[in-house]
N, C-alpha and C positions, 0 to 999 in steps of 0.2 A: 297722490297715488302715482301719477305719471313720473314724478321725480324719483320715487322709490323704484319704480319699474325700470326707469332709465339707468339708475345707479346700479341695480342688480345686473342689468344687461351688460353694463360696462365692466363689472367685476368678472362676469362669466367670459366676456370677450377677452379680457386681459389674461385670465387663466388659460383659455384655449390658445392664445397667442404664445404664452410662455411655454406651454406644452409643445406647441409646434416648433418653436425655436429650439427647445431642449432636444426634441426628437431629431431635428435637422442637424444640431451640433453633434449628436451621437452618430448619426449616419455619416457625417463628414469625417469625424475622427475614425470611424470604422473603415471607411473607404480608403483612407490613406494608411491603414494598418498593414504591417508594422513599418515604422519609419526609423526605429533604432533597436538596439539589442534587447532581447527578452531574457529575463532571469527565470530559470527553472530551479525551484527550490526542492531539493531532495532531503527529506527529514531523517536521513540516516547517514552513516559514514560510508566512504567508498567500499565497494566489494559486494554489496547485497543486491537483491533483485531490483529495487528501486533505482539504484545507481547504474547497474549494468544495463537494464532495459533503456533507461534514458540516454545513456552514452551510445547505445547502438542506433537509436532512432533520431536523436537530436541533430546530427550532422545532415541527414537527409531532409529533416524538417526545416533546418536553417536554409538549405538550398531552395526548397519549395516556397517557403514563406518570404524569402528574401531578406532575412535578418538573422544575426548570430544568436543562437540559444546558448546561454552561459549557465552551466550547472553550479549551484551553490549548495554544498552539503551543510546542513544544519541539524545535527543529531542531538543537540543538548536537550536534556529533560525527557529522554525517550521519544523524541520527535516533537515535543511540545513547541520548542522554539521555531522549528521549520513550519509546522502547521499554522501557528498563530501569525507568523510573518506574512503568510499568504492571505489568511482570513482578514487581516487588518490592512492589507495592501489596497491601493487604489484599483478599482475594477476596470482597468483600461487595457488589459491583455498583455501587460509587460511584466507581470509577476504571476507565474504559473506553478502549481504544485505538481512535481513529478512523483506520483503517488502509487504505492502498492500497499497491500496489507490493510488492517482494520484500524490503523492509528487514528483516523478522523472519527471513528466510532467510539473507540475505547477511552480516549483521553477525557472527553466530557463525562463519561461514566465513572471514571476513577477520581476525577477532580470535580465534585459537585459545584464548586465555586465558579467554574467556567460557565459562561453564559451562552456558549455556542454548542452546536451539535454538528454531525456530519452533513446535515442539510444546510449549514451555513456556508457551504461551498457549492459552486456550480460545476457539476460533472461535465467534462468535455467528452471523454471516451476512455474505455479500457481497450487495450490493443493486444495484450498477451497475458498468459498466466503460467504459473509453474508451481508445483506442489513443494511443500517442505519435506525434508527427509530427516528422520531421527537417526543419528549416527553416534558411534563410539570410536575411540582410537583403534587402529588395527591390532594393537597389542592387548586390547581389553579381553577379559575372559568371557564376556557375554557374546553369544552367537545369535541370540534372538531377543526380541523385546520382552517376551514372557520370562526368559531367564533373568533379565535385568530387573523386572518388576518383582519376581519372586524373591530375589536377593534383597531388594529394597524393602520388601514387607518384613523380612527377618531382621533388617537393620534400619529401623525408622530414624530418619533425620541424619543419616550418615552419608548418603549419596547426594551428589549435586547434579543439577542440570543447568545448561547455559542456553540463553535465548538472545535474540538480536535486540531486545529491549523490553522494558516492563510493560509497554503499551503495544507490543507487537504480536502478531498472530502466532509466531513461533512459541511464544510463552503460552498463549491461550490454549493451543492444542495440547501442550504438555500438562497444563493445569486440569484440562478436561479428562485426560488419561489418568492423572493422579486421583481425581475424584472417583472415576469408575473402578479403578484398580484398588482403591483404598490404601494408597501408599503415601509415605511422607518423604518428599524430596526437597532439598534446599535449592531455591531458585537463585541463580546468579545472572543478572541482566548485563548485557554489553551494548555498546552504542553502534550496532550494525553488524553486518556479516563479516567484515574484515577482522575486527577485534575478536569476534566469536570463533572464527577459524583458528586464530592464533591460540586462543584459550584451550580449545579441544585438542589441538595438535600438541600443545605444551603440557597437557595433562592437568590443567587447572580445573577442569570440570570432568565428571564421569561420563556424561552423555550430553548431547546437544541436538537442537532442532533448528535447522536452517534451510534456506531455499536450495533446491537442486541446482540452481544456477551457481551457487557458491561452493557447494560441496562435491558435485559430481567429478570435477577434475581431480580432487583429492581422493575420491573413491577409486577412480580409474588408475591413479598412481599407486594405489595400495596403502595410502596413509590413513584412510578411514574405512570403517565397516558400516554399511547401511543396515538398519534393523527394521525400518518400516517407512512407508510413504504416506504422508497426510493427505490422502485422496480417496475417492471412491473406486478409482480404477488404476491399474498398474501403469507405470510410465515406460515408454519405449526405450528410454536410456538405461533403465534398471528393471528389466522385465522379470527378474527372479526375486525381486524384493516385494514382500506382501504389503498390502495397504492397511491402514488402521481400521478400515471398515471390515476387512477380512478377519482382522484380529479381535474384533468385538468392540471397537471404539469409534463408532460412526460419527459422533459429534465432533471428534477431533479432525474430521475431514474438512479442512478449510483451506483450499488452494489459494495461493497469493496471486492477485491480479495486478498487472502494471498498467498505469494509465496517467491521465492528466486531469487536474481540476483547476478551476479559476475562482477568484473572489466572487462572492454573490453580487449580482448586478452587472457583471460583465456583459456588454452588448451582444445580442444574438448573432449579428453578422461576424463578430470576432470568433465566437464559438463555432460557427459554421465554417469559417476559414480554417480553423484548427482541424475540424473533422475531415474536411476535404484534403488537407495536407497529410493527415495521418493515413487515410485510405490510399492516397497516392504513394506514400512511402512504403506501406505494407505490400504494395504490388511490385516493388522493386526486388528483383532476384537477389541482389547483394544483401539487402536487408533481411529477406527471408532466410538466406543462408546463415547470416550472423545470429539471428534469433534462434534458429534451429540448433546451431552449434553450441549456443549457450544454454540449451535445454529449455528454451521458452517456446510455448505453443501459441501460435497466432490465434487470437480470438477477439475480433473487433466487435465491441458493444458500444453504440453511440449514445450520446446525450442522456435523456431521462432514463433510458433503459439501464445505463450504467449506475445511476443512483438507485433505481429500484432493485438492482441486483445486490445492493448492500443491505437490504432489509433482513435477509436470513441471518447473516452474522450479527446484525444488530439485535435480533430477537434472542439469539443464543447468549450473547454477551450481556444484555440487559438482565436476563434471568440469572445468569451466573454471578454477576456483580451484586445483585440484590440478595443472593444467598450467602454473600460474604466469601465467595470463592476466589475473588480477585482483589488484590490490594495494590497500593502504589508501588510496592516493592516485590 
């Protein structure tokens, strides 16, 4: 009996020692973090809110953290490539997702074979948000969203709408409007805000839904006409443009938030360092000015609160996908 007791004690002692050593190793790695460049994966092409927000904040974060943050655009598969490259990365703080939108939620819903969910990532923080804007070319005959939808109802399947990707919130809002208005629009997905802007300006789609960050300069220049904002309240940059809630489509009110996520298992001290750096960067007048100029509203939501804030769109999307309202295309 004594031998068994002694053997069990040795096992427990060994396990405790291993845990202690492992914890010490994590703390040691975290204390020296970062000691080389950090890759920030943006799962869209340049020009959208993900990319714009990251490019505004990253230089200041590089300065604060003491390491260069390198943006890697990985838009393939509607964001699947970028998302999975972070989920599968080593959780050491050197691969971070520069994230906005509902991509981490919708990809697993549309692709049941995927074994991950949005909870397979560690939220660091959200730091800003911007609504999407439904726009048409300036030469379009449609002056209001209702005019467009009325015409679409009379011409089922003949009008097209463009989104920033099959797994992006710009598509989700339009699909929810389609359902409520009982119209048939043909969806044409693009790999981010840049290609979508080129498509709507070139007349390749009849209507588009994209971040105010991407389309507001073109609205100001007179190239695009805004029909509605996908938000519950009007935006200061476009005070005369009605919201989808005002127009009777409240479910389509899904503002896009910009933030960062890390691979699950990233040490808490590293997550904390990122949060401290983000808060410090957001206090910088130059950063505030750049974000405001880009039509991004600063809204810092840290850690677990950022993950919890994804629950509402997750509920909406889960229900919609189950109803067959969303497909891979």
